C-alpha positions as CSV (number, residue, x, y, z in Angstrom):
1,X,98.4,74.6,111.6
2,X,98.1,78.4,110.7
3,X,98.9,79.5,107.4
4,X,100.7,83.1,107.2
5,X,101.3,85.3,104.3
6,X,103.1,88.6,104.1
7,X,103.9,89.2,101.0
8,X,106.9,91.6,100.2
9,X,105.6,95.2,99.3
10,X,107.9,97.3,97.5
11,X,108.3,100.8,98.4
12,X,106.1,103.7,96.6
13,X,103.1,101.5,96.6
14,X,100.0,101.5,98.4
15,X,100.4,99.1,101.3
16,X,97.5,96.3,101.6
17,X,96.5,96.8,105.3
18,X,97.2,93.9,107.9
19,X,93.6,93.6,108.7
20,X,92.8,92.7,104.8
21,X,95.4,90.2,105.0
22,X,94.2,88.8,108.5
23,X,91.0,88.5,107.5
24,X,91.8,86.5,104.3
25,X,93.9,84.2,106.8
26,X,91.2,83.4,109.1
27,X,89.2,82.3,106.3
28,X,92.0,79.9,104.9
29,X,92.2,78.3,108.1
30,X,88.6,77.2,108.4
31,X,89.4,74.8,106.0
32,X,91.8,71.6,106.0
33,X,95.0,73.2,105.0
34,X,96.5,70.3,103.3
35,X,95.8,70.7,99.8
36,X,96.7,74.4,100.1
37,X,100.1,74.3,101.3
38,X,100.6,71.5,98.6
39,X,99.6,73.9,96.1
40,X,101.3,76.6,98.0
41,X,105.0,75.2,97.7
42,X,104.8,75.6,93.7
43,X,102.8,79.1,93.4
44,X,105.7,81.4,93.8
45,X,108.4,79.3,91.1
46,X,104.6,79.0,89.0
47,X,104.2,82.9,89.0
48,X,107.4,83.6,88.3
49,X,107.8,81.2,85.4
50,X,104.8,82.7,83.8
51,X,106.1,86.4,84.3
52,X,109.4,85.2,82.5
53,X,108.2,83.0,79.8
54,X,104.2,83.9,79.0
55,X,103.6,87.1,77.3
56,X,100.6,88.1,79.8
57,X,99.8,91.2,81.9
58,X,99.6,90.7,85.3
59,X,99.8,93.6,88.2
60,X,102.1,93.7,91.3
61,X,99.1,92.9,93.2
62,X,98.3,89.8,91.3
63,X,102.3,88.8,91.1
64,X,102.9,89.4,94.7
65,X,99.8,87.8,96.3
66,X,99.3,84.7,94.3
67,X,100.6,82.2,96.8
68,X,97.7,83.9,99.0
69,X,95.0,83.8,96.2
70,X,96.0,80.1,95.6
71,X,95.6,79.0,98.9
72,X,92.1,80.5,99.5
73,X,90.5,79.1,96.4
74,X,89.0,76.1,98.1
75,X,87.4,77.9,101.1
76,X,83.8,77.0,99.8
77,X,84.7,73.5,100.9
78,X,84.2,74.0,104.5
79,X,80.2,74.1,103.6
80,X,80.3,70.8,102.0
81,X,79.2,68.0,104.3
82,X,82.5,65.8,105.7
83,X,80.9,62.3,104.6
84,X,81.1,63.6,100.9
85,X,84.5,65.1,100.9
86,X,85.7,62.0,102.7
87,X,83.6,59.4,100.3
88,X,85.8,56.3,98.8
89,X,83.0,55.6,96.4
90,X,81.6,57.3,93.3
91,X,79.5,60.6,94.3
92,X,75.9,60.4,93.3
93,X,74.6,63.1,91.2
94,X,73.1,64.8,93.8
95,X,76.6,64.7,96.1
96,X,78.2,65.9,93.0
97,X,76.0,68.9,92.8
98,X,76.7,69.7,96.1
99,X,80.3,69.8,95.7
100,X,79.9,72.0,92.9
101,X,78.5,74.5,94.9
102,X,81.7,75.0,96.6
103,X,83.0,77.6,93.9
104,X,80.0,79.6,94.3
105,X,79.9,79.4,98.2
106,X,83.6,80.5,98.8
107,X,82.7,83.6,96.5
108,X,80.1,84.3,98.6
109,X,82.1,83.9,101.7
110,X,84.4,86.3,100.6
111,X,81.6,88.8,99.4
112,X,80.4,88.7,102.9
113,X,83.7,89.0,104.5
114,X,84.6,92.6,102.9
115,X,81.1,93.8,102.1
116,X,80.7,97.4,103.4
117,X,84.6,97.5,104.2
118,X,86.2,100.7,103.1
119,X,89.4,99.3,100.7
120,X,91.8,101.3,98.9
121,X,92.5,100.4,95.3
122,X,95.0,97.3,95.5
123,X,92.9,95.8,98.4
124,X,90.0,95.8,96.2
125,X,91.9,94.5,93.2
126,X,93.2,91.5,95.9
127,X,89.5,90.7,97.0
128,X,88.2,90.7,93.4
129,X,91.2,88.0,92.5
130,X,90.7,86.0,95.4
131,X,86.8,85.8,94.5
132,X,87.5,85.0,91.0
133,X,89.8,82.2,92.2
134,X,86.9,80.5,94.2
135,X,84.5,80.9,91.5
136,X,85.8,80.0,88.4
137,X,89.0,77.7,89.3
138,X,87.1,74.7,88.0
139,X,85.9,76.3,84.6
140,X,87.7,74.6,81.8
141,X,88.8,76.4,78.3
142,X,86.7,73.7,76.5
143,X,83.4,74.7,78.2
144,X,83.5,71.6,80.4
145,X,84.2,73.2,83.8
146,X,81.9,74.1,86.4
147,X,79.8,75.9,87.9
148,X,79.1,77.6,84.7
149,X,80.6,76.1,81.8
150,X,82.2,79.1,80.6
151,X,85.2,79.2,78.1
152,X,86.2,82.7,78.8
153,X,87.9,82.4,82.1
154,X,89.7,84.7,84.1
155,X,93.8,84.8,84.0
156,X,94.0,84.1,87.9
157,X,91.3,81.3,87.8
158,X,93.1,79.7,84.8
159,X,96.3,79.3,86.9
160,X,95.0,78.2,89.7
161,X,92.8,75.8,88.1
162,X,96.3,74.2,86.9
163,X,97.7,73.8,90.2
164,X,94.7,72.6,91.5
165,X,94.1,69.8,88.9
166,X,97.7,68.9,89.2
167,X,97.4,68.5,93.3
168,X,94.6,66.7,92.6
169,X,96.2,64.2,90.1
170,X,99.5,64.0,92.4
171,X,98.5,63.6,96.1
172,X,96.8,60.0,97.5
173,X,92.9,60.6,98.2
174,X,90.6,58.3,99.9
175,X,88.8,57.4,96.7
176,X,92.2,57.1,94.6
177,X,95.7,56.6,94.3
178,X,98.2,59.7,93.1
179,X,99.9,59.5,89.6
180,X,103.6,60.8,89.0
181,X,103.9,64.2,88.8
182,X,105.2,63.8,85.2
183,X,102.0,61.4,84.2
184,X,100.0,64.3,85.8
185,X,101.6,67.4,83.6
186,X,101.2,64.9,80.3
187,X,97.7,64.4,81.0
188,X,96.9,68.4,81.8
189,X,98.7,68.8,78.0
190,X,96.4,66.1,76.4
191,X,93.2,67.4,77.9
192,X,92.8,70.5,75.9
193,X,91.0,72.3,79.0
194,X,94.0,74.2,80.2
195,X,96.1,76.9,78.8
196,X,98.9,74.9,77.6
197,X,101.9,77.7,77.5
198,X,100.8,77.6,81.6
199,X,101.3,73.9,81.9
200,X,104.8,73.6,80.1
201,X,105.7,76.6,82.9
202,X,104.9,74.1,85.3
203,X,106.5,71.3,83.9
204,X,109.7,73.3,84.2
205,X,109.0,74.3,88.0
206,X,108.4,70.3,88.5
207,X,111.8,69.4,86.6
208,X,114.0,72.0,88.4
209,X,112.4,70.7,91.7
210,X,113.7,67.3,90.7
211,X,116.9,68.2,89.7
212,X,117.4,70.1,93.4
213,X,116.3,67.1,95.1
214,X,118.7,64.9,93.1
215,X,121.3,67.3,93.8
216,X,121.0,66.9,97.6
217,X,121.2,63.2,97.3
């Protein structure tokens, strides 16, 4: 299934050219889309909630392209053998080290894809945000993440990391059963690994989703 992103581009701003979006889309479509699409359904409401409720500075490139940035974060997994990604038993140390490489490999894929291509200021910002999303989305504020164990994490990676972890908890996988969305939010808050303010924004997104679903019954 092809994933298409064409953010609204307010007048008076430089346009990110179609070939940049097309190249990003082609990279997204080299990996399974189920996880990416699941994240994408929350992305717009999540970034809107952060705009309204959190004291953080984000450019219009960041805000308008957030769904695409979220969706591209796992492109490095195309380099991980299927037998590891689909394994139903505990990974060996070597297999786990292989999985952790997907962050660096995704970053390198973006580096290669846009190397020596002349980009305008907004396009450069978009690609840097995508690279940060790939490289740092498994880093955690307590230093327990990977690949580097950083505690100082770019804003985009903090946000993507929360959505990524939430989805991992609430979707059935070959090696585990999904937990409820409410339980996942509770675990995220209790872990001290994430920005708590952002998690509360996500919890409101989930609550609103539930209210809409119940009103449609």
